[in-house]
Structure formats: structure tokens, C-alpha cells
DSSP file (Angstrom, degrees, kcal/mol; ACC not computed):
  #  RESIDUE AA STRUCTURE BP1 BP2  ACC     N-H-->O    O-->H-N    N-H-->O    O-->H-N    TCO  KAPPA ALPHA  PHI   PSI    X-CA   Y-CA   Z-CA
    1    1 A M     >        0   0    0      0, 0.0     4,-2.2     0, 0.0     5,-0.2   0.000 360.0 360.0 360.0 -41.8    0.0    0.1    0.0
    2    2 A A  H  >  +     0   0    0      1,-0.2     4,-2.8     2,-0.2     5,-0.2   0.920 360.0  52.8 -59.9 -41.9    2.9    2.5    0.7
    3    3 A H  H  > S+     0   0    0      1,-0.2     4,-2.4     2,-0.2    -1,-0.2   0.929 107.6  49.8 -55.7 -44.8    4.0    2.1   -2.8
    4    4 A D  H  > S+     0   0    0      2,-0.2     4,-3.0     1,-0.2    -1,-0.2   0.895 111.1  49.8 -61.2 -44.0    0.7    2.9   -4.1
    5    5 A Q  H  X S+     0   0    0     -4,-2.2     4,-2.8     1,-0.2    -1,-0.2   0.908 109.7  50.1 -61.5 -44.1    0.6    6.0   -1.9
    6    6 A R  H  X S+     0   0    0     -4,-2.8     4,-2.0     2,-0.2    -1,-0.2   0.893 110.3  51.7 -62.7 -39.8    4.0    7.1   -3.1
    7    7 A S  H  X S+     0   0    0     -4,-2.4     4,-2.6    -5,-0.2     5,-0.2   0.953 110.4  48.7 -58.9 -50.5    2.8    6.6   -6.8
    8    8 A L  H  X S+     0   0    0     -4,-3.0     4,-2.4     1,-0.2    -2,-0.2   0.949 111.0  49.5 -61.2 -43.2   -0.2    8.7   -6.1
    9    9 A K  H  X S+     0   0    0     -4,-2.8     4,-2.1     1,-0.2    -1,-0.2   0.851 109.3  53.2 -60.6 -34.3    1.9   11.5   -4.5
   10   10 A A  H  X S+     0   0    0     -4,-2.0     4,-2.4     2,-0.2    -1,-0.2   0.885 108.3  49.1 -66.0 -41.6    4.2   11.4   -7.5
   11   11 A I  H  X S+     0   0    0     -4,-2.6     4,-2.2     2,-0.2    -2,-0.2   0.887 108.9  53.3 -63.5 -39.9    1.3   11.9   -9.8
   12   12 A L  H  X S+     0   0    0     -4,-2.4     4,-2.3     2,-0.2    -2,-0.2   0.910 108.3  49.5 -61.1 -44.0    0.1   14.7   -7.8
   13   13 A D  H  X S+     0   0    0     -4,-2.1     4,-2.7     1,-0.2    -1,-0.2   0.937 108.7  54.0 -56.7 -48.0    3.5   16.3   -8.0
   14   14 A E  H  X S+     0   0    0     -4,-2.4     4,-2.6     1,-0.2    -2,-0.2   0.900 108.5  49.4 -55.7 -42.2    3.4   15.8  -11.7
   15   15 A L  H  X S+     0   0    0     -4,-2.2     4,-2.5     2,-0.2    -1,-0.2   0.905 107.5  52.9 -63.6 -43.4    0.1   17.6  -11.8
   16   16 A H  H  X S+     0   0    0     -4,-2.3     4,-1.8     1,-0.2    -2,-0.2   0.939 111.5  47.9 -60.8 -48.0    1.4   20.5   -9.8
   17   17 A E  H  X S+     0   0    0     -4,-2.7     4,-1.4     1,-0.2    -1,-0.2   0.907 110.3  50.5 -53.5 -46.8    4.3   20.8  -12.3
   18   18 A A  H  < S+     0   0    0     -4,-2.6     4,-0.3     1,-0.2     3,-0.3   0.883 108.1  53.4 -65.9 -37.6    2.0   20.6  -15.3
   19   19 A L  H >< S+     0   0    0     -4,-2.5     3,-0.9     1,-0.2    -1,-0.2   0.876 107.3  52.0 -64.4 -37.8   -0.2   23.3  -13.9
   20   20 A E  H 3< S+     0   0    0     -4,-1.8    -1,-0.2     1,-0.2    -2,-0.2   0.812 113.2  44.6 -64.9 -30.1    2.8   25.6  -13.5
   21   21 A K  T 3< S+     0   0    0     -4,-1.4    -1,-0.2    -3,-0.3    -2,-0.2   0.303  97.9  79.1 -99.5  11.2    3.7   25.0  -17.1
   22   22 A A    X   +     0   0    0     -3,-0.9     3,-1.9    -4,-0.3    -1,-0.2  -0.722  46.2 168.3-114.5  76.1    0.2   25.5  -18.5
   23   23 A P  T 3  S+     0   0    0      0, 0.0    -1,-0.1     0, 0.0     4,-0.1   0.732  72.5  70.5 -69.6 -16.2   -0.5   29.2  -18.6
   24   24 A E  T 3  S+     0   0    0     -3,-0.1     2,-0.5     2,-0.1    -2,-0.0   0.634  76.8  95.7 -71.1 -14.9   -3.6   28.6  -20.8
   25   25 A V  S <  S-     0   0    0     -3,-1.9    -3,-0.0    -6,-0.2    45,-0.0  -0.671  83.2-120.3 -78.0 130.2   -5.3   27.1  -17.7
   26   26 A G     >  -     0   0    0     -2,-0.5     4,-2.9     1,-0.1     5,-0.3  -0.243  18.0-112.4 -68.9 155.0   -7.4   29.8  -16.1
   27   27 A D  H  > S+     0   0    0      1,-0.2     4,-2.8     2,-0.2     5,-0.2   0.896 115.7  52.8 -55.2 -43.5   -6.8   30.8  -12.5
   28   28 A A  H  > S+     0   0    0      2,-0.2     4,-2.6     1,-0.2    -1,-0.2   0.955 113.7  43.4 -58.2 -52.7  -10.2   29.4  -11.2
   29   29 A A  H  > S+     0   0    0      1,-0.2     4,-2.6     2,-0.2     5,-0.2   0.899 113.3  50.8 -65.3 -40.9   -9.4   26.0  -12.8
   30   30 A R  H  X S+     0   0    0     -4,-2.9     4,-2.3     1,-0.2    -1,-0.2   0.959 113.5  45.8 -63.2 -46.9   -5.8   25.9  -11.6
   31   31 A E  H  X S+     0   0    0     -4,-2.8     4,-2.6    -5,-0.3    -2,-0.2   0.895 110.0  54.5 -64.9 -37.9   -6.9   26.8   -8.0
   32   32 A S  H  X S+     0   0    0     -4,-2.6     4,-2.5    -5,-0.2    -1,-0.2   0.947 111.4  44.6 -61.3 -48.4   -9.7   24.2   -8.2
   33   33 A L  H  X S+     0   0    0     -4,-2.6     4,-2.3     1,-0.2    -1,-0.2   0.863 112.0  52.7 -65.0 -34.1   -7.2   21.4   -9.1
   34   34 A R  H  X S+     0   0    0     -4,-2.3     4,-2.1    -5,-0.2    -1,-0.2   0.914 109.8  48.1 -63.7 -41.9   -4.7   22.6   -6.6
   35   35 A Q  H  X S+     0   0    0     -4,-2.6     4,-2.5     2,-0.2    -2,-0.2   0.904 111.4  49.6 -64.6 -43.4   -7.3   22.4   -3.9
   36   36 A T  H  X S+     0   0    0     -4,-2.5     4,-2.5    -5,-0.2    -1,-0.2   0.918 109.8  51.9 -62.6 -41.4   -8.4   19.0   -5.0
   37   37 A A  H  X S+     0   0    0     -4,-2.3     4,-1.9     2,-0.2    -2,-0.2   0.874 109.8  50.3 -62.4 -36.4   -4.8   17.8   -5.0
   38   38 A T  H  X S+     0   0    0     -4,-2.1     4,-2.2     2,-0.2    -1,-0.2   0.915 110.4  49.4 -66.2 -43.3   -4.4   19.1   -1.4
   39   39 A E  H  X S+     0   0    0     -4,-2.5     4,-2.0     1,-0.2    -2,-0.2   0.871 108.7  52.6 -61.3 -39.0   -7.5   17.3   -0.3
   40   40 A I  H  X S+     0   0    0     -4,-2.5     4,-1.4     2,-0.2    -1,-0.2   0.908 107.0  52.1 -59.7 -44.4   -6.3   14.1   -1.9
   41   41 A R  H >< S+     0   0    0     -4,-1.9     3,-0.6     1,-0.2     4,-0.4   0.937 110.9  49.0 -58.4 -48.0   -3.0   14.4    0.0
   42   42 A A  H >X S+     0   0    0     -4,-2.2     3,-1.4     1,-0.3     4,-0.5   0.845 104.5  58.2 -61.3 -34.3   -5.0   14.8    3.2
   43   43 A A  H >< S+     0   0    0     -4,-2.0     3,-1.0     1,-0.3    -1,-0.3   0.824  95.3  65.2 -69.3 -28.8   -7.1   11.9    2.5
   44   44 A L  T << S+     0   0    0     -4,-1.4    -1,-0.3    -3,-0.6    -2,-0.2   0.735 103.1  48.4 -59.6 -22.7   -4.0    9.8    2.3
   45   45 A E  T <4 S+     0   0    0     -3,-1.4    -1,-0.2    -4,-0.4    -2,-0.2   0.508  99.9  80.2 -97.2 -10.0   -3.5   10.4    5.9
   46   46 A R  S << S-     0   0    0     -3,-1.0     3,-0.1    -4,-0.5    -3,-0.0  -0.477  97.0 -74.5 -93.8 166.7   -7.1    9.7    7.0
   47   47 A P  S >  S-     0   0    0      0, 0.0     3,-1.8     0, 0.0    -1,-0.2  -0.285  70.8 -77.8 -56.4 148.8   -8.7    6.2    7.7
   48   48 A E  T 3  S+     0   0    0      1,-0.3    41,-0.1    -3,-0.1     3,-0.1  -0.155 114.5  13.2 -53.3 134.8   -9.4    4.3    4.5
   49   49 A G  T >  S+     0   0    0     39,-0.3     3,-1.6     1,-0.2     2,-0.5   0.241  81.3 145.4  87.6 -12.0  -12.6    5.5    2.7
   50   50 A S  T <  S-     0   0    0     -3,-1.8    -1,-0.2     1,-0.3    -4,-0.1  -0.423  83.3 -15.6 -68.0 115.9  -13.1    8.7    4.6
   51   51 A G  T 3> S+     0   0    0     -2,-0.5     4,-1.6    -3,-0.1    -1,-0.3   0.643  93.9 137.2  72.4  11.7  -14.6   11.3    2.2
   52   52 A S  H <>  +     0   0    0     -3,-1.6     4,-2.8     1,-0.2     3,-0.2   0.918  63.7  55.7 -56.9 -47.1  -13.6    9.3   -0.9
   53   53 A E  H  > S+     0   0    0     -4,-0.4     4,-1.8     1,-0.2    -1,-0.2   0.869 106.3  50.5 -61.2 -39.7  -16.8    9.8   -2.7
   54   54 A S  H  > S+     0   0    0     -3,-0.2     4,-1.9     2,-0.2    -1,-0.2   0.869 111.7  48.1 -62.7 -39.3  -16.5   13.5   -2.6
   55   55 A L  H  X S+     0   0    0     -4,-1.6     4,-2.3    -3,-0.2     5,-0.2   0.915 110.1  51.3 -68.1 -40.9  -12.9   13.5   -3.9
   56   56 A R  H  X S+     0   0    0     -4,-2.8     4,-2.3    33,-0.2    -2,-0.2   0.881 110.0  50.1 -65.4 -33.5  -13.8   11.2   -6.7
   57   57 A Q  H  X S+     0   0    0     -4,-1.8     4,-2.1    -5,-0.2    -1,-0.2   0.874 108.9  52.2 -68.5 -39.4  -16.7   13.5   -7.7
   58   58 A Q  H  X S+     0   0    0     -4,-1.9     4,-1.8     2,-0.2    -2,-0.2   0.876 110.9  47.0 -65.1 -37.5  -14.4   16.4   -7.7
   59   59 A L  H  X S+     0   0    0     -4,-2.3     4,-2.8     2,-0.2     5,-0.2   0.908 109.9  53.8 -67.6 -43.3  -11.9   14.6   -9.9
   60   60 A S  H  X S+     0   0    0     -4,-2.3     4,-2.2     1,-0.2    -2,-0.2   0.919 110.4  47.3 -60.0 -43.7  -14.7   13.6  -12.2
   61   61 A T  H  X S+     0   0    0     -4,-2.1     4,-1.5     2,-0.2    -1,-0.2   0.879 111.5  49.7 -62.8 -41.4  -15.8   17.2  -12.5
   62   62 A A  H  X S+     0   0    0     -4,-1.8     4,-1.7     1,-0.2    -2,-0.2   0.907 109.9  51.9 -65.8 -41.9  -12.2   18.3  -13.2
   63   63 A L  H  X S+     0   0    0     -4,-2.8     4,-1.5     1,-0.2    -2,-0.2   0.910 106.9  52.1 -63.0 -42.4  -11.8   15.7  -15.8
   64   64 A E  H  < S+     0   0    0     -4,-2.2     4,-0.4    -5,-0.2    -1,-0.2   0.886 109.5  50.0 -58.4 -38.4  -15.0   16.8  -17.6
   65   65 A R  H  < S+     0   0    0     -4,-1.5     4,-0.5     1,-0.2     3,-0.2   0.866 118.1  39.5 -71.6 -35.1  -13.8   20.5  -17.7
   66   66 A F  H  X S+     0   0    0     -4,-1.7     4,-2.5     1,-0.2     8,-0.3   0.586  83.6  98.8 -97.6 -10.9  -10.4   19.5  -19.1
   67   67 A E  T  < S+     0   0    0     -4,-1.5    -1,-0.2     1,-0.2    -2,-0.1   0.849  98.0  21.7 -46.9 -49.0  -11.1   16.8  -21.6
   68   68 A V  T  4 S+     0   0    0     -4,-0.4    -1,-0.2    -3,-0.2    -2,-0.1   0.919 127.9  42.9 -91.2 -47.9  -11.0   18.9  -24.7
   69   69 A A  T  4 S+     0   0    0     -4,-0.5    -2,-0.2     1,-0.2    -3,-0.1   0.797 125.8  25.6 -71.3 -27.8   -9.0   22.0  -23.7
   70   70 A H     X  +     0   0    0     -4,-2.5     4,-2.3     1,-0.1     3,-0.2  -0.587  60.7 168.7-138.7  75.1   -6.2   20.3  -21.8
   71   71 A P  H  > S+     0   0    0      0, 0.0     4,-2.2     0, 0.0     5,-0.2   0.898  80.0  55.3 -59.9 -36.5   -5.6   16.7  -22.8
   72   72 A S  H  > S+     0   0    0      1,-0.2     4,-1.7     2,-0.2     5,-0.1   0.921 112.0  43.6 -63.7 -41.5   -2.3   16.4  -20.9
   73   73 A L  H  > S+     0   0    0     -3,-0.2     4,-2.9     1,-0.2    -1,-0.2   0.833 107.7  57.7 -69.3 -31.8   -4.0   17.5  -17.8
   74   74 A T  H  X S+     0   0    0     -4,-2.3     4,-2.4    -8,-0.3    -1,-0.2   0.885 106.2  51.5 -63.2 -38.0   -6.9   15.2  -18.4
   75   75 A G  H  X S+     0   0    0     -4,-2.2     4,-2.1    -5,-0.2    -2,-0.2   0.931 110.7  47.8 -65.2 -43.5   -4.5   12.3  -18.5
   76   76 A L  H  X S+     0   0    0     -4,-1.7     4,-2.6     2,-0.2    -2,-0.2   0.936 111.4  49.5 -63.2 -43.9   -2.9   13.3  -15.2
   77   77 A V  H  X S+     0   0    0     -4,-2.9     4,-2.3     1,-0.2    -1,-0.2   0.909 111.0  50.5 -58.6 -43.2   -6.3   13.7  -13.6
   78   78 A G  H  X S+     0   0    0     -4,-2.4     4,-2.0     2,-0.2    -1,-0.2   0.852 109.0  51.7 -65.8 -34.8   -7.4   10.3  -14.9
   79   79 A R  H  X S+     0   0    0     -4,-2.1     4,-2.6     2,-0.2    -2,-0.2   0.901 109.5  50.5 -64.4 -40.7   -4.1    8.7  -13.5
   80   80 A I  H  X S+     0   0    0     -4,-2.6     4,-2.5     2,-0.2    -2,-0.2   0.923 109.5  49.6 -63.2 -43.9   -4.9   10.3  -10.1
   81   81 A A  H  X S+     0   0    0     -4,-2.3     4,-1.9     1,-0.2    -1,-0.2   0.886 112.3  49.3 -62.7 -38.8   -8.4    8.9  -10.1
   82   82 A D  H  X S+     0   0    0     -4,-2.0     4,-2.2     2,-0.2    -1,-0.2   0.906 110.7  48.7 -62.9 -45.0   -7.0    5.4  -11.0
   83   83 A A  H  X S+     0   0    0     -4,-2.6     4,-1.7     2,-0.2    -2,-0.2   0.877 110.4  51.5 -66.0 -39.1   -4.4    5.5   -8.3
   84   84 A M  H  X>S+     0   0    0     -4,-2.5     5,-2.6     2,-0.2     4,-0.7   0.920 108.3  51.8 -62.9 -40.7   -7.0    6.6   -5.7
   85   85 A S  H ><5S+     0   0    0     -4,-1.9     3,-1.1     1,-0.2    -2,-0.2   0.921 107.7  52.2 -60.4 -47.2   -9.2    3.7   -6.8
   86   86 A D  H 3<5S+     0   0    0     -4,-2.2    -1,-0.2     1,-0.3    -2,-0.2   0.859 111.7  48.2 -54.8 -37.9   -6.2    1.3   -6.3
   87   87 A L  H 3<5S-     0   0    0     -4,-1.7    -1,-0.3    -5,-0.2    -2,-0.2   0.576 114.8-117.7 -84.7 -10.7   -5.8    2.7   -2.8
   88   88 A G  T <<5       0   0    0     -3,-1.1   -39,-0.3    -4,-0.7    -3,-0.2   0.766 360.0 360.0  78.4  24.2   -9.6    2.4   -2.0
   89   89 A I      <       0   0    0     -5,-2.6   -33,-0.2    -6,-0.2    -4,-0.2   0.364 360.0 360.0 -96.0 360.0   -9.8    6.2   -1.6
């Protein structure tokens, strides 16, 4: 499980870097993704399953917004969702 958590944290770091390099992403969308990433990191410290549904919904919403305009970010958000699922979050 620790390996899966490290993988998820690495993907979150990748998302952070991608957001820094994507000036076309609006401030509101950037902040929304940053906030979600922060909440996911916090969820890794909580008991399994706590608040997972809300985080999955936030990721789903982010994925819908970015599918067309930002395909590279969409891929990262999808990888985060997959890693969360693997961890039972």
C-alpha cells in the first residue's frame, strides 16, 4: 500500500508541475485542481474510505472540464483517479 501512496503522491506532484507550465489554464481551474490535490494528500492520511466519494466526484468534474481543452492535464487527472481507486480512496 505504501508504494501505491508514493505513486499517487508522485502523480500529484506531476499535476502540480503541469499546472505551473500551462499558462492557458485559467486561475479558477488551476486553483480548483490545486485544492483537490491538497484534499487528496490529506485523504491519504485519514482512515481508508473517509470522504472518498466527494474526492472522486471532484476529480470527475475536473476531468470533464479539461477533456477537450487540456488533454495532458486530463491524462494526469485520470491517472490520479485510477491511483485513488487502487488505494481504496
